[in-house]
N, C-alpha and C positions, 0 to 999 in steps of 0.2 A: 674377190676373196675365196680362198682355200677353202676345200668341203673343211677340213681339220680345224681351218679358224672358228668357222660359224657353227662347229660342233660344240667344242671350245666355250666359244659366246654363250652358247645357249644353254652349259649347264651350269656355269656361271650366274648368269641373270637369274635360273632358275632356281637356285642354291639361296642366292640373296631374298627373294619373295620369299621364301620357307623362312628363312631364318629374320625376317622382317614382323612378319604374322599381323596381331589386327592392332591398333592405336590404344592406347590405355582409356582415352575417351570413350571408345568401341563398348570397354569391357564396366567403365564405372556406368554409362546409361543401361547395360545391360544386368547389372545385378539392382539398379533403382527401379525398371521394370519387374524385374522378378519377385521381389521382394513386396512388391503393390501389389501383385496379384496373389501372393500368398498370403498377404494380412486381407487380403477383401476375399479371399476366400473362405476364410476363417469369419469375419466381418457381418455377418448373413442374418445375426439377431439382431432384434431391432434395438436391444437393452443394450447391446454393444459394438453398434454400427458408425460409432464417429470415428475412429482411426480410418484413416487411407493409405499408411504406408511411406508415405511423404515426409523425407527431410528436409525437403529445399527452404532454406530460411528468405525470409522477405525481404525487401531491400529499404525498406523502412528499419529495421533491425539492428540495431550494433552489432551483430553477431553475423550482418553480411558482410561476405569479400567480392569487392567489386572487380575483381580479378579472375585470370581463369583458373576455373578448377584442376586444370591438366596441367598449368603451367604455372601454378602461383609465384610471383615475386617472393624474395624471402626478408623476413619481417626483421627489426631490431632486433638485435640479441645482445645480450654482457660481451662485452669487448673482451677481458680475459679469458671467455668459455668459450666462445668465439674462435680464439685462433686454434684450439683444441680439434676444428675441421678441419682445419688446414694443413696442420702439423702435428703430427703428437706420437709420443713416444719414439721421438727420430725417425718417422715415417712420415713423408708427405699424404696429404689426405686427396678427395678427392676435387680435382681443379673448379670444377664447372659449378659449387652451390649458386654462385650467380649467375647463373645463363640469363636467367629467366628475370632478369635487373632486381631492384632491390624497393623497398616500401617503408615510409617511416611511420607510417600508421598500424596498428593491433584492432583496432574497433575501425568500425566502419565509417571513414571521416565525413561522410555528407547525412547523418542518421537525423540531425537534428532539423536538417531543413524540412524533415515530415511534420512537427511538430508545429502547432500552433498556437503561441505564448500569445494573454492581453496584452494591453498598451505599455502595462510595466514592466515585459521580461518574463510574467511570473506563467507556469504552465498551471493551470486550474484542473483540478480533477476531479471529477464523479467520481461513485465506485465504478458505473460500467467505463469509465473512461482509464482508470486503474486497470482494470481486469484486463480491456484491450490491450496496452499497452506492456500487460505481464506475460501476456500469448507474443508479443512480437520478440520483447526482449531479455527472457527468463532464460536462465542456464537450466532453471531447474526442469521448467518442462519443456526443452530441446534434448535434454538427457533424454528424459523419458521418449522421446520421440524416436532417439538414436536407438536408444535399447530394443525397443522393438522393434524398429529396422535391423537391429544384428538379428534378434528373435529369425525375424524370414529369413537372412541369410544363411544363422544352421540348419534349417531346416532343408531351404536347396544344397546347401553342401552333402545333410545326411542322403536327400534323394538322389543326389547324382553319383553317389557308391553305389547304384543298383541301377542304373539306368547302362545301356550299352556303351560304353567307352570303345573307341574309334583311334588308333595312334598310327601314325606317319611317323618315318623318318626317313633320312635320304641322307646318302654318304660315296662322298666322288675324292678320288682321287687317284693321281698320274705318277707316271715314271719314266724318267730320261736319259737313257743310254745314248753311246755311242752307235749309231746304226738302229737303235729299235725305240720307240713310245708308246706308250699304252696309256690308256685310260680306262680306270675301273669306277664304274655307276650301280651303286647297290640301293636299292629299297626293301622298307619293312615295313607290312601292312599288319596292325593285331588287334583285334576285337577281343574286348575282357567284358563278361557277364558276371555280376555275384545276385545269387539267386538265394532268396528268404532263409534257407536254410541253412546256407555259410557252403554253399555250392560254385565255386570257380570253374567259370566256361571260357577257356582262351585259344584262338583261333590267331593262326601265325602263317601270312605268306611273304614269301622272300626273294626277290627277284635282285639275279644279278645282272651286268652286262658290259664284257670288257671290250673291251676296242685295241686294236693292237695293228699302228702305224706302220711298224716299218716290216723288212721282211715280207710275207704274204700278205700284208695290209688285210688281216682278218676279224674279226669281231664272232664273241661266242656268248651263249645267254645260257643262264639256268635258272631256274624257278623251283622252290622249296616252301608245299604248304604243308601243315603241322596244327595239331591241334589237342585240348589234353581237358580232362574235369576232373577235379577234384571235390571231394566231397569229407570232410574234416566230422569225424565220427568220435571223437571224444571232444579234446579243448577246441573251446569257440565253436562248440556245433550247434545247431538247434534254434528254433525262431525266436527263441527269448532272448538268447544273447543277441542274434544278429541282428537281430530287430529293434533292440534296447535302444540304442542311439537315435534312430528316427523316431521311434514311439514317445522318447522323451521330449526330442527336439519340438515335436507337433504338438505334445500335450503343453508345452511351457509356450509356446507361441499361442495357443487357444488361450492360455490364462492370461499370457500380457497383454492379447487383444482385450478380453474384460478386462482385465485390470487397468488398461490407458482408460477406459470407458470411467470406471471408478478412481480412477488419477485426475483424470480433468474435474470431475466434481468436487474434489478434496481441495483441486487446485484453488476453485472457485472459493470455497468455503474457506481458505485460507487468507487469499487475499485479501473477502469481505467481512471476515470476522477473527481471523487470526488461529482457530480453532482445525487442528491437521487429525488427521486417522494414516495409519500406516499404508497408505496406497502406492508402494514402487514397484518397480520391473524390475526383475530377473533375470540372468542368463544362467543358462550351464546347468538345468534340472532342477529339481526340489518344488517346493510350493509356497507361492506370495507369502508375506510372513501375515502372522496374524493380524485383527485391528485389534487400534489403541480404545480403551474409551475416551471419548470428546472432551477433553480439558471443558473448565466454565467459565476459565476467564475471560475475557473478550479484548482481541485485540484487533490486530488486521486494521483496516480501512475503518470499520466500525468503532477500534477501540480507539483509534485517534481520534475520530467526532467525539468520544464520549470525555477522553482527556481533556479535548477543546473545550467543552461544555463545565465541567468541572473547572478549567482554571480560570474559567467565565465568573463562576459561583465562587470562585476564593477569592478572587478581583472585586466581587461583592461586600463581598463580607470584609476582607482587609479595607476598604472604604468606608465601612460601616464601623467598622471597629478605628477606623483615625478619624471618624467625627465624634464617637464616642472619648476616645482621648483627646480632641482640643476643647472640649468643652468639661470634663475631669481639669485638664491644666487651668481651665477660666477660674472654675471653682476653689482650685486649691490654690489658686494668685489673690482668691479673695477671702481666702482662709475657711470655708467654709468642709472641706475636707483635709485629711490627713495624708502624708506623703506617701503611706502604706498602701490606701485605696489607688491613688495616681499611681507607683508603682505596680501595683496587680493589674492594670487596665494598660499601661504599658507594655510590660511583657506581654497581655495578652495581642497586642499589636506586632510586636516584633515577631511572635511564635508564627502571627499571619502573614508576615511579609514572608520570613525566611518558608513556610509550606508553599507560599505562592511564588516563591524562585526556584523550588525545588520542581515543582509542577512543571513550570516554564523548562528548565532545564532536559526534565525527564524527556519532556514534549517533543523538544527538538532531537534525541537520540532514538525516539519512538518512528519520525517523520526519516530519519537517516535511516534506522532501519529499517524501513517500507521502502526505501527507494531500492535498497538492497536487493530486496525479495520481489521487485519489478522488474530486478535486471539494469537500473537506472546508475549515474554516476553522482556521489552526494556532493557535488556542486550545482546540479541543476536546482532551477528554483523554482519549487511548485507550492501549489496552496490546495490544501485539502478542502474542498466547499461543496456540498448538499448538502440537499433541503428534508433527507431523508428524518432527522432527528427534529426540525420543525415542530413535528404533530406534539412531542414531551416537551418543546420549549414552555415553565410554566411563566418565567416573566422575559418579556420580548426585550429585544436590542433597543428601541422605540422608549419604552419604557425605564431601561436602564440607565441611556443617555437624557432622560429628561431627569431623573432620579440626583445623575451629576449637575447635572447645573442647574436644580435645586440647591445640592448640597454649597455650587459657587457662592449662588444667592444670597443662602444664609449667612454663609463664612462674610463676605463682604458686609452685609447687612450690619454681621453682628459687630466686625471692627467698628462703622460708622457709630453706633449704639454706643457701644463704649466708648468711643469720643466724646460723644454728645454726653455723656453720663458724666466723663473727666471734667468735661469744661462748665455743667452745672453745677460741679458740685465746688469748683474753683469760684463761681459768679456767686456763691452762698458765702466768699469771703468778703465779699464788697456790703454783701446785705448786711452780714453780721460778722465781725470779725472776730466773734468769739466761740464762732463756728469752732476755729480752727485751736483756739486752746482748749476747748472740751472734749476735741476727737484726741488731743495733745500729739499735732503734727506741724509739721514745718510748711507756716503760712506761705500763700504763693507768691512769687514776684510780678513788679509789673507789665512785663514782657510776657510772661505765662499768662495775665489775663488777659491784656490785648490779645495773646493769641486765643483762647479759650473764646472770646468775643466773636474772634473770625470765624472760628467753627461753627461756634452758634445762626451763623448768619448764611454760611456756606454748605455746612454737611447736613442739612436737611434737604438743600436740592437735590444732594446724590445719594438720600436716600429715598425721595421722592423714586429719582430714576432708575433705582435697582428695583425698589416696589414696583414702578411701573414696570419695569421687565420679567419680573416675580406674577405681577396679574396677565403677563402674555401666557406666562407656564402654564397657569391656573387656567386661564381660557383652553388651551392645546389639549389639557389635562382632561376636561370635562367633553372637548369636542370630538377629540380620539380617542385616548385612553378608558376611559368611564366607556365610551359606545363600545369598546375591543373586551373589555370586562362584559357587559350586556351581550354583548354574543357570545364569550365563554358558558355563561349562566345556560343563554338559550342553550346550547349544544348537552349541555350536562344533564338540561330537563328532558331533551330529545329521547338522549341513550338513558337515561335511567330505567323504564321497564324493558327495555332488552337488556341491560345490568341485573335487573331482578330476576329476569326470568332465568337467566344464566346460575344463579344462585340456586334457585330452585331446582334446577337441573342439576347442578354440582350435587347437594346436599341428598337427591333422589340417587345415584349412581355410587357413590360410598355408604350403603346402611350397613355392610357386613362393620365395617371401619368405626361406625360411631357407635354400634350396639357392644364395641370390645374395649369404647374409653371410658371413662366417667366422664359424666356431662361437666363436674367442675375443673376438667382437664382437657376438655374439648377447644379447640382450636375456636377464635371467634368469629371466623366463616360461618361454624355450623351451628352456632345457637343460633335459637329460632326468634329470639328480640332482635336480629339483626335483620330482618327480614321487615317483622313491622314497622323497624326505626326508617329502613329504607323505604318500604314505603308510604307513610305516615308522615316520617319527621322530614323529608328531604324538601319538598318542597317550602316547608315554615323556613328550616334554614337556609332555601335561598329566599323566599321573600324578606327573611333580617338582615340578609348581605345586602338587598336592596334599597331597606329603609336605612340603611348603615350608610350604603351612598349616597342616598340622595341629601340623608345629615351632612356628609363632607362636602356636598356640592352648597346648600346653606350655609358652613361654617368660612366656605371659600367667600361666599356674598356679602358675607358681614366681615369678613378679614379685610375686601376691598373698599368696603363704605367705612368701616372704624377705623382703617389704618392711615391707605392712602390717600380718603378724600381728605381727613384733619390735616394729613400736613400740607398738602395742595393750602388747605384753607388761612394757613400759617404761615404760608411763604409770603414774604413782604415786607419791609424796614420799618412800616406805619405802626403797627403792633403796639400796643404797650407791653413792656417786660415782664412786667407779672403776670399777663394772661399771657403771653407768649409762650414762658416759661411753663406756666401750670400746666397745658398745651400739651406744648412738646414734652411733659414729664408723661401726660398721660399716653398720650399717640407713643410712647417708647413702652412702659408698661403693657398696651393693647401689645405690642408687635413682638414682645417676650412673650405675653401668652400662645403668641401660633407659634 
């Protein structure tokens, strides 16, 4: 290969190396490392040392991009809008938008495999689990991390302005004429430095080499060294102006590192209780927004638990009201109350039903909003389950279930007793036909009389079965529920001295306030008799509750003996009718008392 060709190839190769430079991945990693270094430089105080500067997204997050960070595929786009990327205003656009491939996903397609649902496909969330999910999926939390990252890059850019900046440029061009070929190779090396008072120091080195391959086949080289120092005296001069951008960006980064620690605490507060304060991060100077007074309303995870308990209480009240309405309807059918009294109770029942339904709709809306705060899709089936509020549960699920079963047995027994009443009344016709004349009612037919006799033989057995089930419920109440009440009483007695001591100390801490408030206007908690009642009377009140519980036990025993045993003794067809009817009436009367 001729020397001229080797020289030309070498120059072209050198120019290509200069043109290519470093890969974009190199600069991305360099920016990440620089941002983390600057943030850790500010996070030296243990009060705000939680910031790491990393904006890497966990693979379990919906925001995680599994594709190359430097060559990502193109995501799905609006079809009409996408046409503008290829052809706009009569001009062809960039032809290689799809060079890295296409993807049909916007969110991470594999994020759900990191979840652990139960056998029903539900994701059970405790408070800790909800907060962990929020750290993974919340765009608000990720935005705060990225704002801190950009604040560090602002500092890096402003610091770079005061660094010694070395610039190198190379130019090559050649001429080819008949009998003469030349190559001009020139390079410029410049060093710039900005001082803190605005002084601009520049040094330049220019080197030119000319190769002449025609005629004398000669070469010539020239080198030029120059430098300059510029010191502004008026506009833009002085440290106050020159250092302003760097000073502000450094202060903003420090403020954001502190604010990020505050933001993390506020973020937990928002997830747990829904109460928020202004703890956002900012860029571009200025001070963080002033704090707001936290709201008193409970929202977030705890608010959802609270509303769920409210729904349970409302459901309990609705069931209670439904029982009352059923009894009022029976009384109305027996003409013992008028229509206005029944209508009033039914209106109360309908109001309770409306309230219960509204609470359920509101609860579902709150759960959907909570999913959005966590960064989860609304289609994800989650269950809020935490034992945090169990300590405030005055009526356990077991007692509520027992109460529901007792109401069902009461209704079943009531239906059977009503049929027995009707059957006994029909049999009065056979004993004394004048009975219906005195009542001025239509006497029963022969088929109704036969049906009544059949019910009197069969229904007591059904009633015995129902009452035996009720007896089992009573045994469970005595064995389990009343024992739970004993435990509650024991806990209350155990904590009473500590609560009394707290009241005494509380009164001692507010003497000035008490002296300025008239006695008749003081709160109940400030009055001396409350302590006396707490010390002397609470034990007696608890003993009274225990005595009442013992009375309930005795009544349940009487119930089983007086009702169930008597009905069992009546079972059989060999009993005389008068004896059977009389004792059946007595049994029904006993059951109505209970």
